[in-house]
C-alpha positions as CSV (number, residue, x, y, z in Angstrom):
1,M,-72.4,-47.0,48.8
2,K,-71.6,-50.0,51.0
3,R,-73.3,-52.1,48.4
4,I,-70.3,-51.7,46.2
5,S,-68.0,-53.4,48.7
6,F,-70.6,-56.2,49.3
7,K,-70.9,-56.8,45.5
8,I,-67.1,-57.0,45.2
9,F,-67.1,-59.4,48.2
10,L,-69.7,-61.6,46.4
11,F,-67.9,-61.4,43.1
12,L,-64.6,-62.5,44.6
13,N,-66.2,-65.5,46.3
14,C,-68.1,-66.5,43.2
15,L,-65.0,-66.1,41.1
16,T,-62.9,-68.3,43.5
17,Y,-65.4,-71.2,43.9
18,G,-66.7,-70.9,40.4
19,F,-63.2,-71.4,39.1
20,I,-62.7,-74.5,41.2
21,G,-66.0,-75.9,40.1
22,L,-65.3,-75.2,36.4
23,Y,-61.8,-76.8,36.8
24,V,-63.3,-80.0,38.2
25,L,-66.1,-80.1,35.6
26,I,-63.7,-79.7,32.7
27,N,-61.5,-82.5,34.1
28,Y,-64.5,-84.8,34.6
29,L,-65.9,-84.2,31.1
30,F,-62.8,-83.9,28.9
31,L,-59.6,-85.1,30.6
32,E,-60.0,-88.8,29.9
33,D,-60.8,-88.1,26.2
34,Y,-57.8,-85.8,26.0
35,Q,-55.5,-88.4,27.6
36,I,-56.7,-91.0,25.0
37,S,-56.2,-88.7,22.1
38,L,-52.6,-88.0,23.3
39,K,-51.9,-91.7,23.6
40,K,-53.3,-92.3,20.1
41,K,-50.9,-89.7,18.7
42,E,-48.1,-91.4,20.5
43,L,-49.0,-94.8,19.0
44,A,-49.4,-93.3,15.5
45,T,-45.9,-91.7,15.8
46,L,-44.4,-94.9,16.9
47,A,-45.9,-96.8,14.0
48,K,-44.4,-94.2,11.6
49,E,-41.0,-94.7,13.1
50,Y,-41.2,-98.5,12.7
51,N,-39.3,-100.4,10.1
52,H,-38.1,-104.0,9.9
53,K,-34.5,-103.1,11.0
54,N,-35.4,-101.1,14.1
55,Y,-38.2,-103.4,15.2
56,F,-36.5,-105.1,18.2
57,S,-34.9,-101.9,19.6
58,L,-38.2,-100.0,19.1
59,R,-40.1,-102.7,20.8
60,E,-37.8,-102.8,23.8
61,T,-37.9,-99.0,24.2
62,S,-41.7,-98.7,23.9
63,Q,-42.3,-101.5,26.4
64,Q,-40.6,-99.3,29.0
65,N,-43.4,-96.8,28.4
66,G,-46.2,-99.4,28.5
67,I,-46.6,-99.7,24.8
68,F,-46.3,-103.1,23.2
69,L,-45.4,-103.8,19.6
70,R,-46.0,-107.1,17.7
71,E,-44.9,-107.9,14.1
72,L,-47.1,-110.6,12.5
73,P,-47.3,-112.1,9.1
74,L,-50.3,-111.1,7.1
75,N,-51.6,-114.7,6.8
76,V,-52.2,-114.7,10.6
77,L,-55.7,-113.5,9.5
78,E,-56.4,-116.9,7.8
79,G,-58.6,-118.9,10.0
80,E,-60.9,-117.7,12.8
81,N,-58.9,-119.2,15.6
82,K,-55.6,-117.6,14.6
83,F,-57.4,-114.3,14.1
84,K,-58.8,-114.3,17.6
85,K,-55.5,-115.4,19.1
86,F,-53.3,-112.7,17.5
87,H,-55.7,-109.9,17.0
88,P,-57.2,-108.1,20.0
89,L,-59.8,-106.0,18.2
90,K,-63.4,-107.0,18.9
91,I,-64.4,-107.1,15.2
92,S,-64.7,-109.9,12.7
93,Q,-61.9,-111.1,10.5
94,E,-63.9,-110.0,7.4
95,E,-64.4,-106.5,8.8
96,L,-60.7,-106.2,9.6
97,E,-59.7,-107.3,6.2
98,E,-62.1,-104.9,4.6
99,R,-60.9,-102.0,6.6
100,L,-57.3,-102.8,5.8
101,K,-58.1,-102.8,2.1
102,N,-59.4,-99.2,2.4
103,S,-56.7,-97.9,4.9
104,Q,-53.2,-99.0,5.8
105,E,-53.8,-98.2,9.5
106,I,-56.6,-98.8,12.0
107,I,-56.7,-97.3,15.5
108,E,-59.4,-98.1,18.0
109,T,-60.2,-97.8,21.7
110,Q,-62.0,-100.6,23.5
111,V,-62.7,-101.3,27.2
112,G,-61.5,-104.6,28.6
113,R,-63.1,-106.8,31.2
114,D,-61.1,-104.9,33.8
115,N,-62.7,-101.6,32.7
116,I,-59.3,-100.4,31.5
117,N,-59.2,-98.6,28.1
118,R,-57.0,-100.1,25.6
119,I,-55.8,-98.4,22.4
120,I,-55.1,-100.7,19.6
121,L,-53.3,-99.8,16.3
122,I,-53.1,-102.3,13.4
123,K,-51.0,-101.2,10.5
124,K,-50.4,-103.0,7.2
125,V,-46.7,-102.7,6.7
126,D,-46.4,-104.4,3.3
127,S,-48.0,-107.2,1.5
128,E,-46.7,-109.8,4.0
129,K,-46.6,-108.1,7.4
130,L,-48.8,-106.4,10.0
131,L,-47.8,-104.2,12.9
132,I,-49.9,-104.3,16.0
133,V,-49.3,-101.6,18.7
134,T,-51.3,-101.7,22.0
135,A,-51.3,-99.5,25.1
136,S,-53.5,-99.3,28.1
137,V,-54.9,-96.0,29.5
138,A,-55.7,-96.1,33.1
139,P,-59.3,-94.9,33.8
140,I,-59.2,-91.5,35.5
141,T,-62.9,-91.2,36.4
142,E,-62.3,-92.5,39.9
143,V,-59.3,-90.2,40.2
144,I,-61.4,-87.2,39.2
145,A,-64.1,-88.3,41.7
146,S,-61.4,-88.4,44.4
147,T,-60.1,-85.1,43.3
148,L,-63.6,-83.6,43.5
149,K,-63.9,-84.9,47.1
150,F,-60.5,-83.4,47.8
151,F,-61.6,-80.1,46.4
152,I,-64.7,-80.2,48.5
153,Y,-62.7,-80.7,51.6
154,I,-60.4,-77.8,50.6
155,I,-63.4,-75.6,50.0
156,I,-64.9,-76.4,53.3
157,F,-61.7,-75.8,55.3
158,S,-60.8,-72.7,53.3
159,I,-64.1,-71.0,53.6
160,P,-63.1,-68.9,56.6
161,F,-59.8,-67.9,55.1
162,N,-61.4,-67.1,51.7
163,L,-64.1,-65.1,53.3
164,Y,-61.6,-63.1,55.3
165,V,-59.4,-62.4,52.3
166,A,-62.4,-61.6,50.1
167,Y,-63.7,-59.2,52.8
168,K,-60.4,-57.4,53.1
169,L,-59.9,-57.1,49.4
170,S,-63.5,-55.9,48.8
171,M,-63.1,-53.2,51.5
172,R,-59.8,-52.1,50.1
173,M,-61.1,-52.0,46.5
174,G,-64.6,-50.7,47.5
175,R,-63.6,-47.7,49.6
176,P,-61.7,-45.8,46.8
177,I,-64.5,-46.5,44.4
178,E,-67.1,-45.4,46.9
179,S,-65.2,-42.2,47.7
180,E,-64.7,-41.5,44.0
181,L,-68.4,-42.1,43.3
182,L,-69.3,-39.8,46.2
183,A,-67.0,-37.1,44.9
184,L,-68.5,-37.5,41.4
185,N,-72.0,-37.4,42.9
186,D,-71.2,-34.2,44.7
187,Q,-69.7,-32.7,41.6
188,L,-72.7,-33.7,39.6
189,K,-75.0,-32.1,42.1
190,K,-72.9,-28.9,41.9
191,E,-73.0,-29.0,38.1
192,L,-76.8,-29.5,38.2
193,E,-77.1,-26.6,40.6
194,K,-74.9,-24.5,38.4
195,Q,-77.0,-25.4,35.4
196,K,-80.2,-24.6,37.3
197,Q,-78.8,-21.2,38.4
198,S,-77.6,-20.6,34.8
199,E,-81.0,-21.3,33.5
200,I,-82.5,-18.9,36.1
201,F,-79.9,-16.3,35.2
202,R,-80.6,-16.7,31.5
203,K,-84.4,-16.2,32.0
204,N,-83.8,-13.2,34.2
205,F,-81.3,-11.8,31.8
206,I,-83.7,-12.0,28.9
207,S,-86.4,-10.5,31.0
208,N,-84.2,-7.7,32.1
209,V,-83.0,-7.0,28.5
210,T,-86.5,-7.0,27.3
211,H,-87.4,-4.5,30.1
212,E,-84.5,-2.3,29.3
213,L,-85.3,-2.1,25.7
214,K,-89.1,-1.9,26.2
215,T,-89.0,1.6,27.9
216,P,-87.0,3.5,25.3
217,V,-88.8,1.8,22.4
218,A,-92.1,2.7,24.0
219,I,-91.0,6.4,24.3
220,I,-89.8,6.5,20.7
221,D,-93.0,4.9,19.5
222,G,-95.1,7.3,21.6
223,Y,-93.3,10.4,20.3
224,S,-93.5,9.1,16.7
225,E,-97.3,8.4,16.9
226,A,-97.8,11.8,18.4
227,I,-95.9,13.6,15.6
228,L,-97.8,11.5,12.9
229,D,-101.2,12.2,14.6
230,G,-100.4,16.0,14.7
231,I,-100.8,16.1,18.5
232,I,-97.4,17.8,18.9
233,S,-97.1,21.3,17.4
234,P,-94.4,22.0,14.8
235,E,-92.5,24.2,17.3
236,E,-92.1,21.2,19.7
237,I,-90.9,18.7,17.1
238,P,-87.2,19.7,17.3
239,S,-87.1,19.1,21.1
240,I,-89.0,15.9,20.7
241,C,-86.5,14.7,18.0
242,V,-83.7,15.4,20.5
243,N,-85.4,13.1,23.0
244,I,-86.0,10.4,20.4
245,S,-82.3,10.7,19.5
246,K,-81.3,10.2,23.1
247,E,-83.5,7.2,23.5
248,A,-82.1,5.7,20.3
249,F,-78.6,6.4,21.6
250,N,-79.4,4.6,24.8
251,I,-80.8,1.6,22.9
252,N,-77.6,1.4,20.8
253,A,-75.4,1.7,23.8
254,L,-77.3,-1.1,25.5
255,V,-77.1,-3.4,22.5
256,Q,-73.3,-2.7,22.1
257,E,-72.8,-3.4,25.8
258,L,-74.8,-6.6,25.6
259,L,-72.7,-7.8,22.6
260,F,-69.5,-6.9,24.4
261,Y,-70.6,-8.7,27.5
262,S,-71.6,-11.8,25.5
263,K,-68.2,-11.9,23.8
264,M,-66.4,-11.5,27.1
265,E,-68.4,-14.2,28.8
266,S,-67.8,-16.6,25.8
267,G,-64.1,-15.9,25.6
268,Y,-64.3,-14.7,22.0
269,I,-62.7,-11.3,22.7
270,E,-59.3,-10.5,21.3
271,I,-56.7,-9.6,24.0
272,K,-54.0,-7.2,22.7
273,K,-51.4,-6.8,25.4
274,E,-48.9,-3.9,25.7
275,N,-46.9,-2.2,28.3
276,I,-49.3,0.2,30.0
277,S,-48.6,3.1,32.4
278,L,-51.4,2.5,35.0
279,K,-50.9,6.0,36.4
280,K,-51.5,7.7,33.0
281,L,-54.4,5.4,32.3
282,L,-56.2,6.3,35.6
283,E,-55.4,10.1,35.1
284,N,-56.9,10.0,31.6
285,I,-60.1,8.3,32.9
286,L,-60.4,10.8,35.9
287,S,-60.0,13.7,33.5
288,R,-63.4,12.8,32.0
289,Y,-65.2,13.4,35.4
290,V,-63.4,16.5,36.6
291,V,-66.7,18.5,36.3
292,D,-68.6,15.8,38.2
293,F,-66.2,15.9,41.1
294,R,-66.4,19.7,41.2
295,V,-70.2,20.0,40.8
296,N,-70.9,17.4,43.4
297,T,-68.2,18.6,45.8
298,I,-66.6,15.2,46.0
299,T,-63.2,14.9,47.6
300,L,-60.8,12.9,45.5
301,N,-57.6,11.6,47.1
302,L,-55.0,10.1,44.8
303,K,-51.9,8.1,45.7
304,L,-50.6,7.0,42.3
305,E,-47.2,5.4,41.8
306,D,-45.7,5.1,38.4
307,I,-46.5,1.4,37.8
308,Y,-46.5,-0.4,34.4
309,L,-48.4,-3.6,33.5
310,E,-48.5,-5.9,30.5
311,S,-52.2,-6.0,29.6
312,D,-54.9,-4.8,27.1
313,R,-55.2,-1.0,27.4
314,K,-58.8,-0.7,26.1
315,L,-60.2,-3.5,28.2
316,L,-58.5,-2.6,31.4
317,G,-59.4,1.1,30.9
318,R,-63.0,0.1,30.4
319,A,-63.1,-1.9,33.6
320,L,-61.4,1.0,35.6
321,N,-63.9,3.4,34.0
322,N,-66.9,1.3,35.2
323,I,-65.5,1.0,38.7
324,I,-64.9,4.8,38.9
325,I,-68.5,5.5,37.6
326,N,-69.8,3.2,40.3
327,A,-67.9,5.1,43.0
328,L,-69.2,8.4,41.6
329,A,-72.8,7.2,41.5
330,Y,-73.0,5.6,44.9
331,V,-70.7,7.8,47.1
332,D,-72.7,8.8,50.2
333,L,-73.1,12.3,51.8
334,R,-69.5,12.2,53.1
335,K,-68.5,12.5,49.4
336,K,-65.0,11.0,49.6
337,I,-63.3,8.8,47.0
338,D,-59.8,7.4,47.3
339,I,-57.8,5.9,44.4
340,I,-54.5,4.1,45.3
341,L,-52.0,2.6,42.9
342,N,-48.9,0.7,44.0
343,E,-46.9,-2.3,42.7
344,N,-49.4,-4.8,44.4
345,E,-52.8,-3.4,43.7
346,I,-55.2,-0.8,42.3
347,V,-57.6,0.3,45.0
348,I,-60.8,2.4,44.3
349,K,-62.9,3.1,47.4
350,N,-65.7,5.4,48.2
351,T,-67.6,6.3,51.4
352,S,-70.9,4.5,51.4
353,E,-73.9,3.6,53.4
354,D,-73.8,0.2,55.1
355,L,-73.9,-2.7,52.7
356,K,-74.9,-6.3,53.5
357,E,-72.2,-8.8,52.6
358,E,-74.8,-11.4,51.4
359,N,-75.8,-9.0,48.6
360,F,-72.3,-8.6,47.2
361,Q,-72.7,-11.2,44.5
362,E,-75.8,-9.5,43.3
363,Y,-73.8,-6.4,42.3
364,F,-71.9,-8.5,39.7
365,K,-75.1,-9.7,37.9
366,P,-76.4,-7.9,34.9
367,F,-79.0,-5.2,35.6
368,S,-78.7,-5.7,39.4
369,K,-79.3,-2.0,39.8
370,K,-81.7,-1.5,36.9
371,K,-84.2,0.4,39.1
372,D,-81.5,2.8,40.4
373,K,-81.2,5.9,38.1
374,K,-78.0,7.2,39.7
375,I,-75.8,5.3,37.2
376,R,-77.8,6.4,34.2
377,K,-76.4,10.0,34.2
378,Y,-72.9,8.6,33.5
379,G,-74.1,6.5,30.5
380,G,-74.5,3.3,32.5
381,T,-76.5,0.4,31.1
382,G,-76.9,-1.8,34.2
383,L,-74.1,-4.1,33.1
384,G,-71.2,-2.2,34.8
385,L,-69.8,-4.6,37.4
386,S,-70.7,-7.7,35.4
387,V,-68.7,-6.3,32.5
388,V,-65.8,-5.5,34.9
389,S,-65.9,-9.1,36.3
390,E,-65.7,-10.6,32.8
391,I,-62.9,-8.2,31.7
392,L,-60.7,-9.0,34.7
393,R,-61.4,-12.7,34.3
394,N,-60.2,-12.5,30.6
395,L,-57.2,-10.4,31.6
396,S,-56.3,-13.0,34.3
397,L,-56.5,-10.4,37.1
398,E,-57.9,-11.2,40.5
399,Y,-60.2,-8.7,42.1
400,Q,-61.8,-8.1,45.5
401,F,-64.9,-6.3,46.5
402,Y,-66.1,-5.7,50.0
403,Y,-67.5,-3.2,52.6
404,E,-65.1,-2.0,55.3
405,E,-67.3,-1.4,58.4
406,K,-64.7,0.5,60.4
407,T,-64.3,3.3,57.8
408,G,-67.7,2.9,56.1
409,E,-66.2,2.5,52.7
410,V,-66.9,0.2,49.7
411,I,-63.5,-1.1,48.4
412,F,-62.7,-2.5,45.0
413,K,-59.2,-3.9,44.6
414,I,-57.5,-5.2,41.5
415,L,-54.6,-7.4,42.6
416,L,-51.5,-7.0,40.4
417,R,-49.5,-9.6,42.2
418,G,-52.1,-12.3,42.9
419,E,-52.5,-11.5,46.6
420,R,-55.7,-12.6,48.4
421,N,-57.9,-11.1,51.1
422,E,-59.8,-13.2,53.6
423,K,-62.7,-10.8,53.6
424,I,-63.7,-11.9,50.1
425,S,-65.4,-15.3,49.5
426,G,-67.3,-16.8,46.6
427,D,-66.3,-17.6,43.0
428,D,-68.1,-14.5,41.7
429,L,-66.0,-12.2,43.8
430,T,-62.5,-13.5,43.3
431,H,-61.2,-14.5,39.9
432,K,-58.0,-15.6,38.4
């Protein structure tokens, strides 16, 4: 990245000395011609202002500026000697007369013996008079050469200063650019890593979906072929049809859950907010699993305050239902589940075997427990916590999921007031 500061340093020096060189070159090539063109315009303007009445005053004024006017009779051109005496142009009398016939005014530049440029304007005023205007233009080639030497001395003596200033400027300009490029480079690496992980996730997701669908489809296909081949007796067909119906129901549930998950992940789900009693919502969900708590002798401890929240009843209920199913499915032999509701949070925790923190993110990936049949008896599809994660993200609710070693409990918190817990880390575990 230091190359950027070095390039800026070179650019500043090239710009400085290049500008000086260009300035001198332009002066050397064009300044003299430009000066002559300005002087020609001045002479032409003076010739336009001339008339017989203001001749003497105009001549006196122009002489102060180094311009000389002469009024001559037209017959001064008669005779070669008179022509050379009064006319400074280095052209023949015939050529001058010819040119005056075609144009009322002639303006020329010629170099004298002293190497000084002289601009000469001859104007035919009327049929009897000529106006001759002359001015000298000092040669500036030597001046430019002297200027060039002066600039060379300036460049030589200013090199240390210019180098110091260029170095300071390049460092000051280069560091922010370098830091920004480093930040962009890091961001690009992260984006590429995310894209790579997303591609891996997509492949695994498709593979898992295929696996999930393959088993029930194979069962249905096997039963159907057995019936068609007459392997199964007529008495067994009703029970087989019940099994086929169950597998078809599982396939439909999985497809619906996949569509729902896809909509949630893409943000195409409609959020219908209303004022919800969280206590009643939790009680309604728990009423579905009264038998499960009783049959499995699970102790349920409830501490529910009467809290209301502006949110989507169906989506939040679905997320809470999935969390409670998870607690039911994976409670350990101590068989204890606590559900706490207060103004700050909803806490659902169950006693559990020791969980490794590095595996927490895996629980929020689709089909992370596809080989575990515990969740299946509650109608799970393997998308439980991944669906919960997407629902809470769409509802703008933060959540926390961790294992408490002291109590041996898995704890899932939904934060109602945006609080944070230092035990949770990672984008997949805390959402806004």
